[in-house]
N, C-alpha and C positions, 0 to 999 in steps of 0.2 A: 650482525652476529657477534656475540660476546666472544672474546678471545679466552681460550682455556687458561692462558697464563695470567690473565686478570683474575680469573676465579681462584687460582692458587694464591695469588697475592692477597685477595680478599680473605681467604681462609687463614693465611699466616697471621695477618693483622688481627682478624677476629679472635683467633685462639691465643694470641700473646697479648693483645691490647696494648702493643707497643711497636711503633714503626721501626725502631732501631733493632729491637730483637727479631722482628719479623724479617727485616732485610738481611740480618746475619743468618737466619735459618734458610733463606732463599738463595744465599750466596750472592747478593747484590748490594748495591749502596742504597741509602735511605732516599735520596731525591728521586730517582726513577721510580721507586716504589710508591712514593706519594703521588707522583704524576700518573702512575697507572690506576691507583684508586680513584683519584679525581676524574680521570677519563671515564672509568666505569660508572661513577656516580652521574656524570653528565649523560651518559648513554641511558642510564635508568631514569634519569630525571628526578632523582631524589637522593639526599645523603644516606650513607650507610654508617657513618661514624660521627660521633660528637667529639670534637677535638678541642683540647685546651692545652696550655703550656705544661700542665702537670698530668694530665690523663687522657686517655682515649677510650671511649665507650661506644658500644653499638647502639644505633637508633632502633626504634621498634621495627622498622623495615629490615634492618640488618640482622636483628635477632630472629625474625620470622624466616628470613631468606637463607640463613645459615645452614640448616639441615638439608635444604634443597640443593645448596651448592655442594655440600659434602657428598651427597648421593651422586650428583652428576660427576663430580671429579672422580669419585671411586669407580663409576662406570667407565669413565674415559681411561683410567689406569688399568682397567680390566680388559680393555679391548685387545691389546696384543696377545694376551693369553687365550682369549676367546678366538682370535684368528687362528692361533696355532691348534687349538682343539677342533676348529672346523676344518682346518687344513688336514689333520690326521683322522678326521671322521669320528672324533670322541664327542662331538656335539653337532647339532643341526637337526634335519628332518629327513624322514624316509617313508615314502608311501609304498605300501605293499598290497597287492590284490591277490586273492586266492580262490580256488574253486572249493566248493562246499565239501568235497571229498577229503581235501587236505586237512580239514578241521579235525579229522579223526586219525590222522597218520603223522605227518611231519611237521605240520604248523605249530602245534602247541610247544614242542620241545625246541624248535627253532626260535620262536619268538621269546621264549623263556631264556635261552641262552644268550641271545642278542641283547635283550633288555638288561640282563644281569651284567654283561660285559660293558655295554654302552648305556648307562642309565640316563645320560643327559641327551641322548638322541630322542626326539619325538617320532615315535612310530605310529603311523596312521594306517589302519587295516581296513580293508574293504572286500567283501565277498562278491565275486563276479565270475561269470562263465568264461571259458577260455576265449571265445570269440570277442567278447567285450574287452577282455584283458589285452589281447593283441592289438586291438584298435587304440586303447588307451596308451599302451606302450609306444607305439608308432607316433602317436601325437604328443608324447612327452607329458601326459596327465598322470602317469603312474611310473614310479622308479623301477619297480620289479614286480613280477607275477608268478605265483605258483599255479601252474596250469597243466592241462593234459593235451599235449600236442606233439607229434613226432617232429624231430629236428628238421626233417626234409620239408615239412609243411610250413615252417616258420619263415617269414620274410628274412632276407639276408642281413638286413640291418639289426636284427635281434640276435643276441648270444643266448646260449642255452646250457644248462647243466642238469643232469638227471638227479633226482633226490631219493626216490623210492620206487621200487618195483614190487608188486604184490599180486598174488593170484586172485581171480575172480571167485566169490562164493555166491551162494543163492540165498537170498532173503524170501522166506515163504511165510504164509499165514499159519499160525499155529493151529487154527481151526481146521485147516485142511489135513494136518497130521492126525489130529484128534478123530476126525471123520474117516480116516483111512484113504483119503484122496491122494496123499503123498505117503510113501513108506520108507523113509530113510533108514539106512543100516549104520549103526554106530555114528550118527551124525553126518552121514554122507548120502547124497542122492546117487542111486545106482540106476543102470539101465538108461532108457531113452523116453519112457512114458512122460516124465515131467516136462520134457521139451514141447509137448503139445498144450501145456497150460498157458493161460493168458499171460502176456509179458508186459511189464512196466519198464520203460527204458528212457534214457537221456535222448533228446532229439538230435539228429545229425548236425543240424546247423549250429548248435552251441558246443558240441563236443564231438566232432567227426571221428576222432581217433577212438574214443570210448565207445561210441555207437557201432563203429566198424568191428571192434574187438568182440562185441557181444553177438553181432550178426555173423561174424566169422566163426564163432563157436557153433552156432546153430548149422551153418552151411557144412562145416566139417563133419557134423553128425547127421547130416542128410535131412534136415528139417527147415521149414520156413517158419519163423517165429509168428505167433499169433499176438501182435502188438494190440494190447488193450488200451494203454494210455501212455502218454509221454509227459515228463515233467523235468524241469531244469534244476531243481534243488534236491539234494540227497535226502533232506528231512521230509520233503513232500512225497518222494518215492517210497520211503519207508513207511509213511503214514498211509499211503494207498495200499501197500502191502498189508499193513495192520488191519485195514478195512476189508481185506479179503478180495480186493480187485484183481490180484494177480501176483505173480512172483517177479523178483528183479534180480539181475546179476550185477553184483556191486563188489568193489575192492574189499579184500579181507579185513582191512582196518575198520570197515564200517561196523564190524562187531562191537566197536566201542559206543555205537549209536544204539543204546538199549531202548526198545520200544515194546510196550505191552502188546501181545498178540503177534509178535514177530519171532521167527526162529532163523538163525543163520546156519546154513548147512554147506559142508564141502561138497565138491562135485567130483565123482569118480572119473578117472581117465585123465588125458592130457588137457590141462586147463590153461588158457592164455593169461599172461601177466599184463597188468595195467601199469604204465610208467607215468609218474608224476614228476615234473621238473620245474626249474626256476629259469625264467626268461627276463631279459633286460636289454635296453638299447646299447649298442656298441659305442655310441657317441656320447653316452652319459658318463662323465668323469668324476662323478660325486664320490668323495672319500667315504661317506657313510654307506654308499651303495657297494663300494669295493670291499669294505669290511664285511657287509652282509653277505656279499657273494662268497667271500673267502670262507666264512663260517658255515654258510649253506653247503658249500662244495665239500668240506671236511665231513659234515654230518651226512650228506648224501652219499659220499664214498663209503663211509662206514656202514650205512644201511644197505647199500647195494652189494657190498662185500658180504655182509651178514646173510643176505637173501640168496647168495650164490650166483648173482648176476655180475658179469664184468662191468667195470666202471669205465665208460667210453672216454677216450682221450679228448682234450680239447674242451 
């Protein structure tokens, strides 16, 4: 393995074409510099300089190798600064998973803020359901996840911060409104007749908290939901609504998911709120993760305060 000092010696001689001036630049005497260059040439198996009593010139190999050596030495010189940037989380990598509903609420703003503040961090995004995220976090395959899961349901090895709390709204087929099957008043579903309509819902296995929130609303109003179809992606659920297969109860931020043939309606009466939060492994001491958690926590606190929900401690 070539000594970096030898590469610096080569650069000094190549840039001055004079062993004496190169030695002076390096703060050393000429004999050890000459010995270092000869040792480097022996290692390479070819001369780098053509020497005479009056001049020093680069060989063809020396000229072709010069730019490569400059790049290599520059990279070595940058290593301490890179280490400091990695140490403080200003560079590096961060993998983030997210549920599909987050794409219409907290995710875009959080990613934009983080990327603007830490442009040299490579942020890898992957959409995944809450159950898959939890498994990936426990196995160390993901740094953080934006998911729907109550704090009590998460494994003890995971930390959690709430990010957004929002009421459920109903996504309904516009054709049903046009046909008089649903009769909203000022954009709100009144009464209980709509509760008998076919329901499209996230399956319990992938998002038990979301599933239970919807089922609880029906139970509180004295109805058993007529589940027509289950789907694990918000886009799929809204597409099924657009096709007239049923209605869906979704977080209010889903209104940003515009789809022809779908109308979003508020629900009269007491409506449960869906909480979306950030989870990560306690044992993960990554500085990039710490910066992301701090930024997400500040954004989550602002959103929770704005929604009127208290921001839980810890």
